[in-house]
ZASELUM-768650 format. One line per field, with one value per atom (N, C-alpha, C): residue number from 0; residue in three letters; atom name; z, y, x. Coordinates in steps of 0.2 Angstrom, whole numbers, padded with zeros to 4 digits, m for minus. Layout:
// ZASELUM-768650
pati = NUM | ...
lovo = ALA | ...
zati = CA | ...
up = Z | ...
north = Y | ...
east = X | ...
***
This chain:
// ZASELUM-768650
pati = 0 | 0 | 0 | 1 | 1 | 1 | 2 | 2 | 2 | 3 | 3 | 3 | 4 | 4 | 4 | 5 | 5 | 5 | 6 | 6 | 6 | 7 | 7 | 7 | 8 | 8 | 8 | 9 | 9 | 9 | 10 | 10 | 10 | 11 | 11 | 11 | 12 | 12 | 12 | 13 | 13 | 13 | 14 | 14 | 14 | 15 | 15 | 15 | 16 | 16 | 16 | 17 | 17 | 17 | 18 | 18 | 18 | 19 | 19 | 19 | 20 | 20 | 20 | 21 | 21 | 21 | 22 | 22 | 22 | 23 | 23 | 23 | 24 | 24 | 24 | 25 | 25 | 25 | 26 | 26 | 26 | 27 | 27 | 27 | 28 | 28 | 28 | 29 | 29 | 29 | 30 | 30 | 30 | 31 | 31 | 31 | 32 | 32 | 32 | 33 | 33 | 33 | 34 | 34 | 34 | 35 | 35 | 35 | 36 | 36 | 36 | 37 | 37 | 37 | 38 | 38 | 38 | 39 | 39 | 39 | 40 | 40 | 40 | 41 | 41 | 41 | 42 | 42 | 42 | 43 | 43 | 43 | 44 | 44 | 44 | 45 | 45 | 45 | 46 | 46 | 46 | 47 | 47 | 47 | 48 | 48 | 48 | 49 | 49 | 49 | 50 | 50 | 50 | 51 | 51 | 51 | 52 | 52 | 52 | 53 | 53 | 53 | 54 | 54 | 54 | 55 | 55 | 55 | 56 | 56 | 56 | 57 | 57 | 57 | 58 | 58 | 58 | 59 | 59 | 59 | 60 | 60 | 60 | 61 | 61 | 61 | 62 | 62 | 62 | 63 | 63 | 63 | 64 | 64 | 64 | 65 | 65 | 65 | 66 | 66 | 66 | 67 | 67 | 67 | 68 | 68 | 68 | 69 | 69 | 69 | 70 | 70 | 70 | 71 | 71 | 71 | 72 | 72 | 72 | 73 | 73 | 73 | 74 | 74 | 74 | 75 | 75 | 75 | 76 | 76 | 76 | 77 | 77 | 77 | 78 | 78 | 78 | 79 | 79 | 79 | 80 | 80 | 80 | 81 | 81 | 81 | 82 | 82 | 82 | 83 | 83 | 83 | 84 | 84 | 84 | 85 | 85 | 85 | 86 | 86 | 86 | 87 | 87 | 87 | 88 | 88 | 88 | 89 | 89 | 89 | 90 | 90 | 90 | 91 | 91 | 91 | 92 | 92 | 92 | 93 | 93 | 93 | 94 | 94 | 94 | 95 | 95 | 95 | 96 | 96 | 96 | 97 | 97 | 97 | 98 | 98 | 98 | 99 | 99 | 99 | 100 | 100 | 100 | 101 | 101 | 101 | 102 | 102 | 102 | 103 | 103 | 103 | 104 | 104 | 104 | 105 | 105 | 105 | 106 | 106 | 106 | 107 | 107 | 107 | 108 | 108 | 108 | 109 | 109 | 109 | 110 | 110 | 110 | 111 | 111 | 111 | 112 | 112 | 112 | 113 | 113 | 113 | 114 | 114 | 114 | 115 | 115 | 115 | 116 | 116 | 116 | 117 | 117 | 117 | 118 | 118 | 118 | 119 | 119 | 119 | 120 | 120 | 120 | 121 | 121 | 121 | 122 | 122 | 122 | 123 | 123 | 123 | 124 | 124 | 124 | 125 | 125 | 125 | 126 | 126 | 126 | 127 | 127 | 127 | 128 | 128 | 128 | 129 | 129 | 129 | 130 | 130 | 130 | 131 | 131 | 131 | 132 | 132 | 132 | 133 | 133 | 133 | 134 | 134 | 134 | 135 | 135 | 135 | 136 | 136 | 136 | 137 | 137 | 137 | 138 | 138 | 138 | 139 | 139 | 139 | 140 | 140 | 140 | 141 | 141 | 141 | 142 | 142 | 142 | 143 | 143 | 143 | 144 | 144 | 144 | 145 | 145 | 145 | 146 | 146 | 146 | 147 | 147 | 147 | 148 | 148 | 148 | 149 | 149 | 149 | 150 | 150 | 150
lovo = MET | MET | MET | TYR | TYR | TYR | SER | SER | SER | PHE | PHE | PHE | MET | MET | MET | SER | SER | SER | GLN | GLN | GLN | ILE | ILE | ILE | THR | THR | THR | ARG | ARG | ARG | LEU | LEU | LEU | ALA | ALA | ALA | VAL | VAL | VAL | TYR | TYR | TYR | LEU | LEU | LEU | ARG | ARG | ARG | SER | SER | SER | PRO | PRO | PRO | VAL | VAL | VAL | PRO | PRO | PRO | GLU | GLU | GLU | ALA | ALA | ALA | THR | THR | THR | GLU | GLU | GLU | GLN | GLN | GLN | ARG | ARG | ARG | GLN | GLN | GLN | SER | SER | SER | TYR | TYR | TYR | VAL | VAL | VAL | LEU | LEU | LEU | GLY | GLY | GLY | ARG | ARG | ARG | ALA | ALA | ALA | GLU | GLU | GLU | TRP | TRP | TRP | LEU | LEU | LEU | ARG | ARG | ARG | GLN | GLN | GLN | ARG | ARG | ARG | GLY | GLY | GLY | LEU | LEU | LEU | ALA | ALA | ALA | GLU | GLU | GLU | THR | THR | THR | VAL | VAL | VAL | THR | THR | THR | VAL | VAL | VAL | THR | THR | THR | TYR | TYR | TYR | TRP | TRP | TRP | HIS | HIS | HIS | ARG | ARG | ARG | LEU | LEU | LEU | SER | SER | SER | ASP | ASP | ASP | ASP | ASP | ASP | ARG | ARG | ARG | ASP | ASP | ASP | PRO | PRO | PRO | ARG | ARG | ARG | GLU | GLU | GLU | ALA | ALA | ALA | ALA | ALA | ALA | GLU | GLU | GLU | ILE | ILE | ILE | GLU | GLU | GLU | SER | SER | SER | LEU | LEU | LEU | GLU | GLU | GLU | ARG | ARG | ARG | TRP | TRP | TRP | ALA | ALA | ALA | SER | SER | SER | ARG | ARG | ARG | HIS | HIS | HIS | GLY | GLY | GLY | CYS | CYS | CYS | THR | THR | THR | LEU | LEU | LEU | ALA | ALA | ALA | PRO | PRO | PRO | THR | THR | THR | PHE | PHE | PHE | ASP | ASP | ASP | ARG | ARG | ARG | ARG | ARG | ARG | ASP | ASP | ASP | ARG | ARG | ARG | HIS | HIS | HIS | SER | SER | SER | ALA | ALA | ALA | TYR | TYR | TYR | THR | THR | THR | GLY | GLY | GLY | ARG | ARG | ARG | ASP | ASP | ASP | THR | THR | THR | VAL | VAL | VAL | VAL | VAL | VAL | THR | THR | THR | LEU | LEU | LEU | PRO | PRO | PRO | VAL | VAL | VAL | ALA | ALA | ALA | CYS | CYS | CYS | VAL | VAL | VAL | ALA | ALA | ALA | THR | THR | THR | TRP | TRP | TRP | THR | THR | THR | GLY | GLY | GLY | ASP | ASP | ASP | GLU | GLU | GLU | VAL | VAL | VAL | THR | THR | THR | GLY | GLY | GLY | VAL | VAL | VAL | TYR | TYR | TYR | PRO | PRO | PRO | HIS | HIS | HIS | ALA | ALA | ALA | GLY | GLY | GLY | PRO | PRO | PRO | CYS | CYS | CYS | GLY | GLY | GLY | HIS | HIS | HIS | CYS | CYS | CYS | THR | THR | THR | VAL | VAL | VAL | ALA | ALA | ALA | ASP | ASP | ASP | GLY | GLY | GLY | LEU | LEU | LEU | ASP | ASP | ASP | ARG | ARG | ARG | ILE | ILE | ILE | GLU | GLU | GLU | ALA | ALA | ALA | THR | THR | THR | GLY | GLY | GLY | GLY | GLY | GLY | ALA | ALA | ALA | GLU | GLU | GLU | ARG | ARG | ARG | GLN | GLN | GLN | THR | THR | THR | GLY | GLY | GLY | SER | SER | SER | HIS | HIS | HIS | ARG | ARG | ARG
zati = N | CA | C | N | CA | C | N | CA | C | N | CA | C | N | CA | C | N | CA | C | N | CA | C | N | CA | C | N | CA | C | N | CA | C | N | CA | C | N | CA | C | N | CA | C | N | CA | C | N | CA | C | N | CA | C | N | CA | C | N | CA | C | N | CA | C | N | CA | C | N | CA | C | N | CA | C | N | CA | C | N | CA | C | N | CA | C | N | CA | C | N | CA | C | N | CA | C | N | CA | C | N | CA | C | N | CA | C | N | CA | C | N | CA | C | N | CA | C | N | CA | C | N | CA | C | N | CA | C | N | CA | C | N | CA | C | N | CA | C | N | CA | C | N | CA | C | N | CA | C | N | CA | C | N | CA | C | N | CA | C | N | CA | C | N | CA | C | N | CA | C | N | CA | C | N | CA | C | N | CA | C | N | CA | C | N | CA | C | N | CA | C | N | CA | C | N | CA | C | N | CA | C | N | CA | C | N | CA | C | N | CA | C | N | CA | C | N | CA | C | N | CA | C | N | CA | C | N | CA | C | N | CA | C | N | CA | C | N | CA | C | N | CA | C | N | CA | C | N | CA | C | N | CA | C | N | CA | C | N | CA | C | N | CA | C | N | CA | C | N | CA | C | N | CA | C | N | CA | C | N | CA | C | N | CA | C | N | CA | C | N | CA | C | N | CA | C | N | CA | C | N | CA | C | N | CA | C | N | CA | C | N | CA | C | N | CA | C | N | CA | C | N | CA | C | N | CA | C | N | CA | C | N | CA | C | N | CA | C | N | CA | C | N | CA | C | N | CA | C | N | CA | C | N | CA | C | N | CA | C | N | CA | C | N | CA | C | N | CA | C | N | CA | C | N | CA | C | N | CA | C | N | CA | C | N | CA | C | N | CA | C | N | CA | C | N | CA | C | N | CA | C | N | CA | C | N | CA | C | N | CA | C | N | CA | C | N | CA | C | N | CA | C | N | CA | C | N | CA | C | N | CA | C | N | CA | C | N | CA | C | N | CA | C | N | CA | C | N | CA | C | N | CA | C | N | CA | C | N | CA | C | N | CA | C | N | CA | C | N | CA | C | N | CA | C | N | CA | C | N | CA | C | N | CA | C | N | CA | C | N | CA | C | N | CA | C | N | CA | C | N | CA | C | N | CA | C | N | CA | C | N | CA | C | N | CA | C | N | CA | C | N | CA | C | N | CA | C
up = m0042 | m0041 | m0039 | m0034 | m0032 | m0034 | m0036 | m0038 | m0032 | m0030 | m0024 | m0027 | m0025 | m0027 | m0023 | m0025 | m0021 | m0016 | m0012 | m0007 | m0008 | m0004 | m0004 | m0005 | m0010 | m0011 | m0008 | m0007 | m0005 | m0001 | 0005 | 0009 | 0009 | 0006 | 0005 | 0010 | 0014 | 0019 | 0016 | 0016 | 0013 | 0019 | 0021 | 0027 | 0025 | 0027 | 0026 | 0031 | 0029 | 0034 | 0031 | 0036 | 0043 | 0045 | 0051 | 0054 | 0062 | 0065 | 0072 | 0076 | 0082 | 0086 | 0087 | 0088 | 0089 | 0083 | 0077 | 0071 | 0070 | 0071 | 0071 | 0075 | 0081 | 0085 | 0081 | 0078 | 0075 | 0069 | 0065 | 0060 | 0062 | 0068 | 0071 | 0072 | 0074 | 0075 | 0069 | 0063 | 0057 | 0055 | 0055 | 0054 | 0058 | 0064 | 0068 | 0066 | 0065 | 0063 | 0056 | 0051 | 0045 | 0046 | 0050 | 0052 | 0055 | 0059 | 0063 | 0058 | 0053 | 0048 | 0043 | 0042 | 0038 | 0042 | 0049 | 0053 | 0053 | 0052 | 0053 | 0046 | 0041 | 0034 | 0030 | 0032 | 0028 | 0022 | 0022 | 0017 | 0016 | 0010 | 0009 | 0012 | 0010 | 0012 | 0014 | 0017 | 0019 | 0017 | 0013 | 0011 | 0014 | 0015 | 0018 | 0014 | 0012 | 0008 | 0012 | 0013 | 0016 | 0010 | 0011 | 0006 | 0009 | 0005 | 0008 | 0007 | 0009 | 0009 | 0002 | m0003 | m0010 | m0014 | m0020 | m0025 | m0031 | m0035 | m0041 | m0047 | m0046 | m0052 | m0054 | m0050 | m0051 | m0050 | m0045 | m0044 | m0048 | m0053 | m0057 | m0054 | m0049 | m0045 | m0041 | m0037 | m0033 | m0038 | m0043 | m0048 | m0051 | m0052 | m0055 | m0049 | m0043 | m0038 | m0037 | m0036 | m0035 | m0041 | m0047 | m0053 | m0052 | m0050 | m0049 | m0043 | m0038 | m0033 | m0035 | m0039 | m0042 | m0047 | m0051 | m0056 | m0052 | m0047 | m0043 | m0041 | m0038 | m0036 | m0041 | m0047 | m0053 | m0055 | m0056 | m0058 | m0053 | m0047 | m0042 | m0039 | m0043 | m0041 | m0035 | m0033 | m0027 | m0028 | m0023 | m0024 | m0018 | m0019 | m0014 | m0011 | m0013 | m0011 | m0004 | 0001 | m0001 | m0001 | 0001 | 0000 | m0007 | m0010 | m0017 | m0021 | m0018 | m0022 | m0027 | m0033 | m0038 | m0039 | m0040 | m0041 | m0045 | m0049 | m0052 | m0048 | m0049 | m0045 | m0049 | m0047 | m0051 | m0046 | m0047 | m0043 | m0048 | m0045 | m0049 | m0050 | m0045 | m0045 | m0050 | m0049 | m0053 | m0059 | m0060 | m0065 | m0064 | m0069 | m0068 | m0068 | m0063 | m0063 | m0059 | m0058 | m0055 | m0049 | m0043 | m0037 | m0034 | m0031 | m0028 | m0020 | m0016 | m0009 | m0007 | m0003 | m0001 | 0007 | 0008 | 0015 | 0020 | 0026 | 0032 | 0032 | 0031 | 0031 | 0025 | 0022 | 0017 | 0017 | 0015 | 0015 | 0008 | 0004 | m0002 | m0002 | m0004 | m0005 | m0013 | m0014 | m0021 | m0021 | m0027 | m0029 | m0035 | m0035 | m0041 | m0042 | m0048 | m0050 | m0050 | m0047 | m0047 | m0040 | m0040 | m0034 | m0032 | m0026 | m0025 | m0019 | m0017 | m0012 | m0010 | m0008 | m0006 | 0000 | 0005 | 0011 | 0013 | 0014 | 0015 | 0008 | 0007 | 0001 | 0003 | m0002 | m0001 | m0007 | m0006 | m0011 | m0010 | m0014 | m0013 | m0006 | m0003 | 0004 | 0010 | 0008 | 0013 | 0013 | 0019 | 0019 | 0022 | 0020 | 0023 | 0025 | 0031 | 0034 | 0033 | 0035 | 0035 | 0040 | 0046 | 0051 | 0048 | 0044 | 0041 | 0036 | 0032 | 0028 | 0031 | 0037 | 0040 | 0043 | 0046 | 0049 | 0043 | 0037 | 0032 | 0030 | 0030 | 0028 | 0033 | 0039 | 0045 | 0044 | 0043 | 0042 | 0036 | 0031 | 0025 | 0024 | 0029 | 0029 | 0024 | 0022 | 0017 | 0010 | 0009 | 0002 | 0001 | m0004 | m0005 | m0011 | m0010 | m0015 | m0019 | m0025 | m0029 | m0029 | m0024 | m0024 | m0021 | m0021 | m0019 | m0011 | m0008 | m0001 | 0004 | 0002 | 0006 | 0012 | 0017 | 0023 | 0026
north = m0039 | m0046 | m0046 | m0050 | m0050 | m0056 | m0056 | m0061 | m0062 | m0068 | m0070 | m0072 | m0070 | m0071 | m0077 | m0080 | m0085 | m0082 | m0086 | m0084 | m0079 | m0074 | m0069 | m0071 | m0070 | m0073 | m0068 | m0061 | m0056 | m0051 | m0050 | m0044 | m0039 | m0034 | m0029 | m0023 | m0022 | m0016 | m0011 | m0005 | 0001 | 0006 | 0008 | 0012 | 0018 | 0024 | 0030 | 0030 | 0033 | 0033 | 0039 | 0043 | 0043 | 0046 | 0044 | 0047 | 0048 | 0052 | 0053 | 0046 | 0046 | 0040 | 0037 | 0041 | 0039 | 0036 | 0039 | 0036 | 0029 | 0029 | 0023 | 0017 | 0019 | 0014 | 0011 | 0016 | 0014 | 0009 | 0011 | 0007 | 0000 | 0000 | m0007 | m0011 | m0008 | m0012 | m0015 | m0011 | m0013 | m0019 | m0019 | m0024 | m0030 | m0030 | m0035 | m0039 | m0035 | m0037 | m0041 | m0038 | m0042 | m0048 | m0048 | m0055 | m0060 | m0058 | m0062 | m0065 | m0061 | m0064 | m0069 | m0068 | m0073 | m0079 | m0079 | m0084 | m0089 | m0086 | m0089 | m0092 | m0091 | m0094 | m0089 | m0083 | m0079 | m0075 | m0076 | m0073 | m0077 | m0079 | m0083 | m0079 | m0073 | m0069 | m0062 | m0059 | m0052 | m0048 | m0043 | m0039 | m0032 | m0029 | m0023 | m0018 | m0012 | m0008 | m0001 | 0002 | 0008 | 0014 | 0019 | 0024 | 0031 | 0036 | 0043 | 0046 | 0052 | 0056 | 0057 | 0058 | 0060 | 0054 | 0053 | 0048 | 0052 | 0052 | 0056 | 0052 | 0046 | 0041 | 0039 | 0041 | 0039 | 0032 | 0029 | 0022 | 0018 | 0014 | 0011 | 0006 | 0002 | m0003 | 0001 | 0006 | 0010 | 0013 | 0016 | 0019 | 0014 | 0008 | 0002 | 0000 | m0001 | m0003 | 0003 | 0009 | 0015 | 0014 | 0014 | 0013 | 0007 | 0002 | m0004 | m0002 | 0001 | 0003 | 0008 | 0012 | 0017 | 0014 | 0009 | 0006 | 0002 | m0001 | m0005 | 0000 | 0006 | 0011 | 0013 | 0014 | 0017 | 0012 | 0005 | 0000 | m0001 | 0000 | m0001 | 0005 | 0011 | 0017 | 0020 | 0019 | 0022 | 0027 | 0030 | 0035 | 0034 | 0035 | 0034 | 0041 | 0046 | 0053 | 0054 | 0057 | 0062 | 0059 | 0053 | 0049 | 0048 | 0047 | 0046 | 0052 | 0058 | 0064 | 0066 | 0067 | 0068 | 0076 | 0079 | 0086 | 0088 | 0093 | 0095 | 0100 | 0100 | 0104 | 0107 | 0112 | 0115 | 0117 | 0115 | 0117 | 0118 | 0122 | 0124 | 0117 | 0113 | 0107 | 0101 | 0100 | 0095 | 0097 | 0103 | 0106 | 0104 | 0103 | 0101 | 0094 | 0092 | 0085 | 0084 | 0078 | 0076 | 0072 | 0073 | 0069 | 0067 | 0061 | 0058 | 0058 | 0061 | 0061 | 0054 | 0050 | 0044 | 0043 | 0039 | 0038 | 0036 | 0037 | 0035 | 0027 | 0024 | 0017 | 0015 | 0010 | 0007 | 0000 | m0004 | m0011 | m0013 | m0017 | m0019 | m0027 | m0030 | m0037 | m0039 | m0044 | m0046 | m0053 | m0055 | m0062 | m0063 | m0066 | m0067 | m0060 | m0057 | m0051 | m0046 | m0047 | m0043 | m0040 | m0034 | m0030 | m0032 | m0034 | m0036 | m0032 | m0027 | m0022 | m0017 | m0011 | m0006 | m0002 | m0002 | 0002 | 0007 | 0013 | 0016 | 0018 | 0019 | 0021 | 0024 | 0027 | 0030 | 0028 | 0025 | 0023 | 0024 | 0021 | 0022 | 0021 | 0017 | 0015 | 0019 | 0024 | 0028 | 0026 | 0028 | 0027 | 0021 | 0018 | 0011 | 0013 | 0012 | 0013 | 0007 | 0007 | 0001 | m0004 | m0002 | m0006 | m0010 | m0006 | m0009 | m0015 | m0013 | m0018 | m0025 | m0024 | m0030 | m0033 | m0030 | m0033 | m0037 | m0034 | m0038 | m0044 | m0044 | m0050 | m0055 | m0053 | m0058 | m0061 | m0057 | m0059 | m0063 | m0062 | m0066 | m0072 | m0073 | m0079 | m0079 | m0073 | m0072 | m0072 | m0073 | m0072 | m0065 | m0062 | m0055 | m0054 | m0050 | m0049 | m0043 | m0043 | m0037 | m0032 | m0028 | m0023 | m0017 | m0012 | m0005 | m0005 | m0001 | m0001 | m0004 | m0010 | m0014 | m0017 | m0016 | m0018 | m0025
east = m0105 | m0102 | m0095 | m0094 | m0087 | m0083 | m0077 | m0073 | m0068 | m0068 | m0063 | m0057 | m0051 | m0045 | m0042 | m0037 | m0033 | m0029 | m0026 | m0022 | m0017 | m0016 | m0011 | m0004 | m0001 | 0006 | 0011 | 0009 | 0014 | 0010 | 0012 | 0009 | 0015 | 0014 | 0019 | 0018 | 0023 | 0022 | 0027 | 0025 | 0029 | 0029 | 0035 | 0036 | 0040 | 0038 | 0042 | 0048 | 0054 | 0059 | 0063 | 0066 | 0065 | 0059 | 0056 | 0050 | 0052 | 0047 | 0048 | 0047 | 0050 | 0049 | 0042 | 0037 | 0030 | 0028 | 0029 | 0027 | 0031 | 0037 | 0041 | 0037 | 0035 | 0031 | 0025 | 0021 | 0015 | 0017 | 0023 | 0025 | 0027 | 0030 | 0032 | 0026 | 0021 | 0015 | 0012 | 0012 | 0010 | 0015 | 0021 | 0026 | 0024 | 0023 | 0022 | 0015 | 0010 | 0004 | 0004 | 0008 | 0009 | 0013 | 0018 | 0021 | 0017 | 0013 | 0008 | 0003 | 0001 | m0004 | 0000 | 0006 | 0010 | 0011 | 0013 | 0014 | 0008 | 0002 | m0005 | m0007 | m0002 | m0004 | m0008 | m0009 | m0014 | m0010 | m0004 | 0000 | 0006 | 0009 | 0015 | 0021 | 0021 | 0027 | 0025 | 0030 | 0029 | 0036 | 0035 | 0041 | 0040 | 0046 | 0046 | 0050 | 0047 | 0051 | 0051 | 0057 | 0057 | 0058 | 0055 | 0055 | 0055 | 0057 | 0057 | 0051 | 0050 | 0044 | 0041 | 0046 | 0044 | 0048 | 0044 | 0047 | 0047 | 0053 | 0053 | 0055 | 0053 | 0054 | 0061 | 0066 | 0073 | 0074 | 0070 | 0071 | 0065 | 0067 | 0063 | 0058 | 0061 | 0057 | 0052 | 0054 | 0049 | 0043 | 0045 | 0041 | 0036 | 0038 | 0034 | 0029 | 0031 | 0026 | 0021 | 0023 | 0018 | 0013 | 0015 | 0011 | 0006 | 0008 | 0004 | m0001 | 0000 | m0004 | m0009 | m0007 | m0012 | m0017 | m0014 | m0018 | m0024 | m0022 | m0027 | m0033 | m0031 | m0036 | m0040 | m0037 | m0041 | m0046 | m0044 | m0048 | m0054 | m0053 | m0058 | m0062 | m0062 | m0065 | m0063 | m0057 | m0054 | m0049 | m0047 | m0042 | m0037 | m0030 | m0025 | m0024 | m0027 | m0026 | m0028 | m0025 | m0020 | m0013 | m0012 | m0006 | m0005 | 0001 | 0002 | 0000 | 0000 | m0002 | 0004 | 0002 | 0007 | 0007 | 0013 | 0013 | 0020 | 0019 | 0025 | 0029 | 0036 | 0040 | 0046 | 0049 | 0054 | 0060 | 0066 | 0071 | 0077 | 0082 | 0088 | 0092 | 0092 | 0096 | 0093 | 0086 | 0084 | 0080 | 0079 | 0074 | 0067 | 0063 | 0056 | 0055 | 0051 | 0050 | 0043 | 0041 | 0035 | 0037 | 0034 | 0035 | 0029 | 0029 | 0024 | 0025 | 0020 | 0021 | 0019 | 0023 | 0022 | 0020 | 0015 | 0013 | 0018 | 0016 | 0020 | 0020 | 0014 | 0013 | 0008 | 0010 | 0005 | 0006 | 0000 | 0000 | m0003 | 0000 | m0003 | m0003 | m0009 | m0009 | m0008 | m0004 | m0002 | m0004 | m0007 | m0008 | m0004 | 0002 | 0006 | 0009 | 0008 | 0010 | 0004 | m0001 | m0007 | m0008 | m0009 | m0011 | m0019 | m0020 | m0027 | m0030 | m0026 | m0029 | m0023 | m0025 | m0020 | m0024 | m0020 | m0022 | m0017 | m0018 | m0025 | m0027 | m0034 | m0037 | m0044 | m0047 | m0054 | m0058 | m0064 | m0068 | m0075 | m0080 | m0087 | m0090 | m0087 | m0089 | m0085 | m0081 | m0078 | m0070 | m0067 | m0060 | m0058 | m0053 | m0050 | m0043 | m0041 | m0035 | m0030 | m0024 | m0020 | m0022 | m0025 | m0028 | m0034 | m0038 | m0044 | m0041 | m0036 | m0034 | m0031 | m0027 | m0025 | m0031 | m0036 | m0042 | m0045 | m0045 | m0049 | m0045 | m0039 | m0035 | m0036 | m0036 | m0038 | m0045 | m0050 | m0057 | m0058 | m0055 | m0056 | m0052 | m0048 | m0043 | m0038 | m0036 | m0031 | m0033 | m0040 | m0043 | m0045 | m0042 | m0044 | m0049 | m0054 | m0059 | m0057 | m0058 | m0056 | m0062 | m0063 | m0068 | m0064 | m0068 | m0066 | m0065 | m0068 | m0067 | m0071 | m0074 | m0078 | m0074 | m0077 | m0073 | m0075
***
């Protein structure tokens, strides 16, 4: 059974920086597409967050958003791997800690304080890319279903 959510209140775009120029061009396409969806009323706001390749939980806001994205995947029988891969590391400088590998681009839909979709992800129906997520937002008119990787 699918439950339909109300209008997307926030379309969050997460981008890794720095990246090579060709990757930056693909990221620009994602930003442009997200803004296009907002202009058509399919999301109230678009936020853009730039992050590094690894997150080590030093930034509490970044850590909280990553945990929200991971909770969405867990609740929907999906995985965000190989992106958002967690691993332990040891260095003379930082000691032992856990880091999360962050994707080059990620899009998440939020309704209020709740994550309603994360792209890319893999689930029971296969892999869903960032482009799949943006297509889905357009196709559903901005109403997100709380399901796994149904396209």
